[in-house]
C-alpha positions as CSV (number, residue, x, y, z in Angstrom):
1,M,0.0,0.0,0.0
2,E,1.4,3.4,-1.0
3,L,0.7,6.5,1.0
4,R,1.0,9.7,-1.0
5,R,-0.6,13.0,-1.7
6,A,-3.7,12.7,-3.7
7,R,-3.4,13.3,-7.4
8,P,-6.2,14.9,-9.5
9,A,-7.0,11.5,-11.0
10,D,-7.6,10.1,-7.5
11,L,-10.3,12.6,-6.5
12,D,-13.2,10.7,-8.1
13,Q,-12.2,7.6,-6.2
14,V,-11.9,9.6,-3.0
15,A,-15.4,11.0,-3.4
16,A,-16.8,7.5,-4.2
17,L,-15.4,5.8,-1.0
18,D,-18.1,4.5,1.2
19,D,-17.7,6.1,4.7
20,S,-20.8,4.5,6.2
21,F,-20.5,2.4,9.3
22,T,-22.5,0.0,11.5
23,T,-22.2,-0.3,15.3
24,D,-24.0,-2.2,18.0
25,T,-22.9,0.4,20.6
26,V,-23.3,4.1,21.0
27,L,-21.8,6.5,23.6
28,D,-24.1,8.3,25.9
29,V,-22.6,11.5,27.4
30,V,-23.3,11.6,31.2
31,A,-22.7,14.7,33.3
32,T,-21.0,14.0,36.6
33,P,-19.8,16.4,39.3
34,E,-16.3,16.1,37.9
35,G,-17.3,16.7,34.3
36,F,-18.5,14.3,31.6
37,T,-18.3,10.6,31.2
38,L,-18.9,8.5,28.0
39,R,-21.0,5.5,28.8
40,P,-21.3,2.7,26.2
41,R,-24.8,1.7,25.5
42,P,-25.8,-1.4,23.3
43,V,-28.2,-0.7,20.5
44,D,-30.4,-3.5,19.0
45,P,-30.8,-3.6,16.1
46,P,-27.3,-2.2,15.2
47,L,-27.2,1.4,14.0
48,H,-26.1,1.8,10.4
49,K,-25.2,5.4,9.5
50,V,-24.6,6.7,6.0
51,F,-23.1,10.2,5.6
52,P,-24.3,12.7,3.0
53,P,-22.1,12.8,-0.1
54,D,-19.1,15.2,0.1
55,D,-17.5,15.6,-3.3
56,D,-14.7,17.8,-2.1
57,P,-12.8,16.8,1.1
58,G,-10.9,20.1,1.0
59,G,-7.5,20.8,2.5
60,T,-4.5,18.5,1.8
61,V,-5.6,15.0,0.9
62,F,-3.4,11.9,1.3
63,V,-4.4,8.5,-0.1
64,A,-3.6,4.9,0.6
65,A,-3.4,3.4,-2.9
66,D,-3.1,-0.2,-4.0
67,G,-1.8,0.3,-7.5
68,P,-4.3,2.5,-9.2
69,R,-7.0,1.9,-6.6
70,V,-7.6,4.2,-3.7
71,R,-8.4,2.2,-0.6
72,G,-8.6,5.1,1.9
73,F,-7.8,8.8,2.4
74,V,-7.2,11.5,5.0
75,A,-8.0,15.2,4.5
76,V,-6.1,17.6,6.7
77,E,-5.7,21.4,7.2
78,L,-3.0,23.2,9.1
79,E,-4.0,26.0,11.4
80,D,-0.8,28.0,11.9
81,W,-2.1,30.4,14.5
82,H,-2.1,27.7,17.1
83,R,0.1,25.1,15.4
84,R,-2.7,22.5,15.0
85,L,-3.3,19.9,12.4
86,V,-7.0,19.4,11.9
87,I,-8.0,16.0,10.5
88,A,-11.2,16.8,8.6
89,Q,-11.9,13.3,7.4
90,V,-10.4,9.9,7.3
91,T,-12.1,7.1,5.4
92,V,-11.1,3.6,4.6
93,A,-13.1,1.5,2.1
94,P,-15.3,-1.1,4.0
95,G,-13.5,-4.1,2.5
96,H,-10.1,-2.8,3.6
97,R,-11.0,-1.8,7.2
98,G,-9.2,-3.5,10.1
99,R,-5.9,-3.9,8.1
100,G,-4.0,-0.9,9.5
101,I,-4.8,1.5,6.6
102,G,-6.6,4.0,8.9
103,R,-3.7,4.0,11.4
104,A,-1.2,4.4,8.5
105,L,-3.1,7.3,7.1
106,L,-3.4,9.0,10.5
107,D,0.3,8.5,11.2
108,H,1.1,9.9,7.8
109,A,-1.1,12.9,8.4
110,C,0.5,13.5,11.8
111,A,4.0,13.3,10.3
112,H,2.9,15.9,7.7
113,G,1.7,18.1,10.6
114,R,5.0,17.8,12.5
115,E,6.9,18.6,9.3
116,H,4.9,21.9,9.0
117,G,5.3,22.9,12.6
118,A,2.0,21.6,14.2
119,S,2.3,20.5,17.8
120,T,-1.2,18.9,18.1
121,A,-3.5,16.9,15.8
122,W,-7.2,17.4,16.4
123,L,-10.3,15.8,15.0
124,E,-14.1,15.5,15.6
125,T,-16.5,12.6,15.5
126,S,-19.9,11.7,16.7
127,S,-20.9,9.9,19.8
128,V,-22.6,7.2,17.7
129,N,-19.4,6.5,15.6
130,V,-18.0,4.1,18.2
131,P,-15.8,2.3,15.6
132,A,-14.1,5.6,14.8
133,V,-13.8,6.5,18.5
134,R,-12.1,3.2,19.3
135,A,-9.8,3.5,16.2
136,Y,-8.7,7.1,17.3
137,E,-8.0,5.9,20.8
138,R,-5.9,3.0,19.5
139,T,-3.8,5.6,17.5
140,G,-3.1,7.8,20.5
141,F,-5.9,10.3,20.4
142,T,-7.6,11.2,23.7
143,L,-10.9,12.9,24.3
144,C,-10.4,16.6,24.8
145,G,-13.9,18.0,24.6
146,L,-17.4,17.7,23.5
147,D,-20.3,19.8,22.1
148,T,-23.9,18.8,22.7
149,T,-25.1,21.5,20.2
150,F,-22.7,20.9,17.3
151,Y,-25.1,19.0,15.1
152,R,-28.3,21.0,15.7
153,G,-30.2,21.6,12.5
154,T,-28.4,18.7,10.7
155,P,-29.4,15.1,10.0
156,A,-27.1,14.2,13.0
157,A,-29.2,16.3,15.5
158,G,-29.2,14.6,18.9
159,E,-25.7,13.2,18.5
160,V,-22.9,14.7,20.5
161,A,-19.7,15.9,18.9
162,L,-16.6,14.4,20.5
163,F,-13.3,16.1,20.0
164,F,-10.0,14.2,20.2
165,A,-6.4,15.4,20.2
166,R,-2.9,13.9,20.0
167,D,0.4,15.5,20.7
168,L,2.8,15.6,17.8
């Protein structure tokens, strides 16, 4: 698998990647006297979420390519004013998940951030995207905040935005 900056010819494949997921667990945000706790809650039947199409991931895009086929990508932006790498999106094709491609893309993105002076990598995901939460935790990201209003007025209304960070 080759990790590289996306080429114009890759962008149609990037846009076509299926970023849906299925989970049998969601995370409830519970207020405690010390702050907030994330409490796993089983869901039956499992939740299947499909994101609306996004033809332009924006920022700098890196792909994991197997020959001419794009198997995953990560889109990032550098915010110079506070030396932060923002990971806007990371997607791995369903048939290639669980093979380390997501980890490799995140590590590649973080290396890019370090090379450009970023001291922190930051990303956001939903409280229902437990597969992503677990993947981010395995790659060294830790919960650094949440927003109960982030998705108001969107199809994700009622979900809680979870923010994760990782020192670079």
